[in-house]
C-alpha positions in Angstrom: 10.1 182.3 136.0 9.6 180.3 139.2 12.4 179.2 141.3 13.5 175.6 141.6 13.0 174.0 145.0 15.7 171.5 144.6 13.7 169.1 142.5 15.3 166.9 139.9 13.8 167.8 136.6 15.2 168.4 133.1 13.7 171.9 133.0 15.6 173.2 136.0 14.1 176.6 136.3 10.4 175.9 136.1 9.2 173.8 139.0 8.4 173.7 142.6 8.0 177.1 144.3 5.2 179.5 144.6 4.9 182.9 142.8 5.9 184.6 146.1 9.4 183.1 145.9 11.1 184.5 142.8 14.0 183.0 140.9 17.1 184.7 142.3 19.8 183.3 140.0 19.6 181.4 136.8 22.4 181.7 134.3 22.1 180.2 130.8 25.5 181.7 129.8 28.1 179.6 131.6 31.8 180.5 131.6 33.3 177.0 131.7 36.8 178.3 131.6 36.5 179.3 135.3 35.5 175.7 136.3 38.1 173.1 137.1 37.0 169.7 135.6 38.4 166.3 136.6 37.7 162.8 135.3 37.6 163.7 131.6 39.7 161.2 129.7 42.4 161.8 127.1 41.1 160.2 123.9 44.7 159.5 122.8 45.1 157.3 125.9 41.9 155.4 125.4 42.5 152.6 122.9 39.4 151.3 121.0 40.8 148.1 119.6 37.5 146.2 119.3 34.2 146.4 117.6 32.4 146.2 120.9 31.8 149.9 121.6 29.3 152.8 121.4 29.1 156.4 122.3 26.2 158.4 123.8 25.3 161.9 124.7 23.1 162.2 127.8 21.5 165.1 129.6 20.4 165.5 133.2 19.9 167.7 136.2 21.4 167.5 139.7 20.0 169.3 142.7 21.7 170.9 145.8 20.6 169.0 149.0 18.1 171.0 151.0 20.5 171.3 154.0 23.1 173.2 151.8 23.0 176.8 150.7 22.3 178.0 147.1 24.8 178.3 144.4 26.5 181.5 143.3 29.3 180.1 141.2 30.7 176.7 140.4 34.3 176.0 141.4 35.1 172.4 140.5 33.3 169.4 138.9 34.5 165.8 139.2 33.0 163.0 137.1 33.2 159.2 137.4 31.1 156.4 135.8 29.5 153.5 137.7 28.0 150.5 135.8 24.8 149.2 137.4 24.1 146.3 135.1 25.2 144.5 131.9 23.0 142.0 130.1 23.3 140.2 126.8 19.9 139.9 125.1 18.4 138.3 122.0 17.4 140.7 119.3 15.9 140.3 115.8 18.1 139.1 112.9 17.5 138.1 109.3 17.3 134.6 108.0 20.9 134.7 106.9 22.2 136.3 110.0 23.1 140.0 110.0 20.5 142.4 108.6 21.0 146.1 107.8 18.2 148.7 107.6 18.0 151.6 105.1 19.8 153.8 107.5 22.9 151.5 107.7 22.3 150.1 111.2 22.9 146.4 111.7 21.0 143.9 113.8 22.9 140.6 114.4 20.6 138.8 116.9 22.6 139.7 120.0 23.0 143.0 121.9 24.7 144.0 125.2 22.5 146.4 127.2 24.5 148.6 129.6 22.9 150.6 132.5 24.9 153.0 134.6 25.3 156.3 136.5 27.4 159.3 135.7 28.4 160.4 139.2 29.2 164.0 139.7 31.0 165.8 142.5 30.4 169.6 142.5 32.3 172.2 144.6 30.8 175.7 144.6 30.8 179.1 146.2 27.6 179.6 148.1 25.1 182.4 147.7 25.6 183.7 151.3 27.3 186.6 152.9 30.2 184.4 154.1 30.7 183.1 150.5 31.8 179.8 151.9 32.7 176.9 149.6 30.5 173.8 149.7 30.2 170.6 147.8 27.6 168.0 147.0 27.1 164.9 144.9 24.7 164.1 142.1 24.1 161.4 139.6 22.7 161.2 136.0 21.5 157.7 135.0 22.2 156.5 131.4 21.4 153.5 129.3 22.7 152.2 126.0 23.5 149.1 124.0 26.3 147.6 122.0 25.6 145.3 119.0 27.3 141.9 119.4 28.1 139.1 117.0 25.4 136.4 116.7 27.9 133.8 117.8 28.4 135.1 121.4 26.9 133.2 124.3 24.3 134.9 126.5 26.4 134.0 129.5 29.5 135.9 128.4 30.6 138.6 130.8 32.3 141.9 129.8 34.6 144.4 131.4 33.1 147.9 130.6 35.6 150.6 130.1 34.6 154.2 129.8 35.9 157.5 128.4 34.1 160.7 129.5 34.8 162.8 126.4 33.1 166.0 127.4 31.1 167.5 130.3 29.1 170.7 129.5 27.3 172.8 132.0 24.2 174.0 130.3 22.5 176.0 133.0 23.1 177.0 136.6 20.2 178.0 139.0 20.1 178.6 142.7 19.4 174.9 143.4 20.1 173.0 140.3 22.7 172.4 137.5 21.9 171.1 134.0 24.6 168.9 132.4 25.3 167.3 129.0 27.8 164.5 129.1 29.4 162.7 126.1 30.5 159.2 127.0 32.2 156.4 125.0 31.8 152.8 126.3 33.9 149.8 125.3 33.1 146.2 126.2 35.9 143.6 126.5 34.9 139.9 126.8 36.5 138.3 129.9 35.3 134.7 129.5 35.9 132.3 126.7 33.2 129.7 127.4 29.5 129.8 128.3 30.1 129.5 132.0 29.8 132.8 133.8 32.5 132.1 136.3 34.3 135.5 136.4 33.0 138.9 137.4 34.5 142.1 136.3 35.2 145.1 138.6 33.0 147.6 136.8 29.9 146.9 138.8 28.4 149.1 141.5 29.5 147.9 145.0 27.1 148.1 147.9 29.5 150.4 149.7 29.2 153.0 147.0 27.9 156.5 147.9 25.1 156.1 145.4 21.8 154.5 146.0 20.3 153.8 149.5 22.2 155.4 152.4 21.9 152.2 154.5 23.0 149.0 152.8 22.3 147.0 155.9 18.6 146.9 154.9 19.1 145.3 151.6 21.7 144.5 148.9 22.0 147.6 146.7 20.7 147.1 143.2 20.1 143.4 143.5 16.3 143.5 143.2 15.1 141.0 140.7 11.6 142.3 139.9 9.1 140.4 137.9 9.2 142.0 134.4 6.1 141.7 132.2 5.7 142.9 128.6 9.0 141.7 127.1 8.6 140.0 123.7 9.7 136.3 123.7 12.8 135.4 121.7 10.8 133.6 118.9 8.7 136.6 118.2 11.8 138.8 118.0 13.5 136.5 115.6 10.4 136.4 113.3 10.3 140.2 113.0 13.1 140.2 110.3 12.5 136.9 108.6 11.1 138.8 105.6 14.4 140.6 105.3 12.6 143.9 105.7 14.8 147.0 106.2 12.1 149.2 107.7 13.1 149.0 111.3 15.0 150.8 114.1 15.9 150.3 117.8 16.0 152.8 120.6 16.6 153.0 124.4 14.1 154.9 126.5 15.8 155.9 129.8 13.5 157.5 132.5 14.0 158.9 136.0 10.6 158.2 137.7 9.5 159.9 140.9 7.1 158.2 143.3 3.9 160.3 143.6 3.7 162.5 146.7 0.7 160.7 148.2 2.5 157.3 148.1 5.1 156.1 150.7 8.8 155.6 150.1 10.1 152.7 148.1 12.0 149.8 149.7 12.0 147.1 147.0 10.6 146.8 143.5 8.3 143.8 143.0 7.2 144.0 139.4 7.3 146.2 136.3 4.5 145.9 133.7 5.1 147.7 130.4 3.4 147.9 127.0 3.6 150.2 124.0 0.7 151.9 122.3 1.3 153.3 118.9 -0.4 156.8 118.6 0.4 158.0 115.1 2.7 157.8 112.1 3.8 160.2 109.3 6.1 160.0 106.3 8.3 163.0 105.9 10.9 164.2 103.5 14.6 164.4 104.5 17.8 165.2 102.7 19.1 162.4 100.4 22.7 161.7 101.2 24.8 160.3 98.3 27.5 159.0 100.7 27.4 157.6 104.3 28.8 159.7 107.1 31.8 158.5 109.2 29.4 156.6 111.5 28.2 154.6 108.5 24.7 156.0 108.4 22.8 157.3 105.4 19.5 159.1 104.5 17.4 158.1 101.5 15.0 161.1 101.3 12.1 159.7 103.3 11.6 158.9 107.0 8.7 157.4 108.9 8.0 159.2 112.2 6.5 157.0 114.8 4.9 158.5 118.0 3.9 156.1 120.8 3.1 155.9 124.5 5.0 153.7 126.8 2.5 152.7 129.5 3.9 151.1 132.6 3.0 150.1 136.2 5.6 149.6 138.9 4.6 147.6 142.0 6.8 148.0 145.1 7.1 147.3 148.8 7.1 150.4 150.9 9.4 151.3 153.8 6.5 151.4 156.2 6.7 149.0 159.2 4.1 146.7 157.8 5.8 146.6 154.4 2.6 147.5 152.5 2.5 147.0 148.7 1.8 149.9 146.4 1.8 150.6 142.7 2.6 153.7 140.6 1.5 154.3 137.0 3.6 156.2 134.4 3.0 157.1 130.8 6.1 158.1 128.8 5.7 159.7 125.3 8.3 158.3 122.9 9.2 159.1 119.3 11.4 157.4 116.8 12.1 157.4 113.1 12.6 154.7 110.5 14.5 155.5 107.2 12.5 154.3 104.2 13.3 153.2 100.7 13.9 156.4 98.7 12.8 154.9 95.4 9.4 153.4 96.3 8.1 155.5 99.1 5.2 158.0 98.8 3.9 160.5 101.4 0.6 158.7 101.5 2.1 155.3 102.4 0.8 153.7 105.6 2.5 151.1 107.7 1.7 148.5 110.3 3.9 149.3 113.3 5.1 146.5 115.5 6.9 147.5 118.7 8.7 144.8 120.6 10.1 145.4 124.1 13.5 143.7 124.1 14.6 144.5 127.7 13.4 146.4 130.8 15.7 147.5 133.6 14.5 149.2 136.8 16.3 150.0 140.1 15.7 152.5 143.0 18.3 155.2 143.1 16.9 156.4 146.4 13.7 156.0 148.3 11.7 158.4 146.0 13.3 157.9 142.6 13.6 154.9 140.2 15.9 154.7 137.2 14.1 152.7 134.5 15.2 151.9 130.9 13.3 150.2 128.1 15.0 148.8 125.0 12.7 148.8 122.0 12.7 147.3 118.6 10.3 149.0 116.1 9.4 147.4 112.8 7.2 149.0 110.0 5.5 146.7 107.5 4.1 148.5 104.4 0.3 148.2 104.0 -0.6 147.5 100.4 -3.6 149.5 99.2 -5.8 147.8 96.6 -7.2 150.1 93.9 -10.5 149.6 92.2 -10.5 150.2 88.4 
């Protein structure tokens, strides 16, 4: 196993160093009872008195800064949540309004997309003779969405409240820590008309410790890049006009690193995205006679869809002349669509339509970009004509 040279990757013990530098410390069995956690909320004190909520489980890795010594043992972990952006978008809906798929998910025609950061403060005992205590900060980006009623205005603003339900330390290496965080988000409308004249206090301020170190160069997270590849609202609405139930929706969060040969990023100019469907397969699943407590069900058949999210990011560099560069990224994605258990066969084929509902991209620092793509995927059965 190679050591980790402070790089921010999900596989925390498998990157960076040469064979001559062995991995000194990588512990997959973590004693969390010896770690002091702060920032985890008490569920009994977090009231969910609205239908505008969702919960997510997200994983990520934070790395020790190069100027600090390696980790021997974690002492304390503090967690807070910063909201980067909220946006109400148009999504598919049936001709009579709300439409539900075979899995039990609903699509109303409106959705609140939420992008944010889980900010971590880690205190640890160093792997040095002096055994001094050090600390550093890390961040794990996340993205999710909350289904809204079709009647809400696109200009409504929302106060986003959060409850960090659990923080699990999955792995500790010399230079990195793998985390899994369970988070509940609640959206509270704060305007009653279609004029966006109030701003909530859940946004990320320019004085925050996250993002660029110097906010004098530019306003943090206020880039408004040209986004290409999003489906227009009419196409989205038409997707479910046939009342088809073979659909699903997913978020694809990414932490993109600028290639080594390219200069640092100053500002994002444009993001160009498209989806290429690679393959599909009908599989068997358990058949649930009742829904679970989340309201979801299984019918006995699922359609697996594998695709490639192809994207190009164009940006202005930090060089004196402000040269323009681009970086290309291909992200494999997978999703499933629950099918009709009474009429589906393993040999069935479908026409897959993938619509990009929303794209969000912002630079977390001069080498990394947090990007999220919200996708709506529809499967239309292909009728096979038989010759007698």
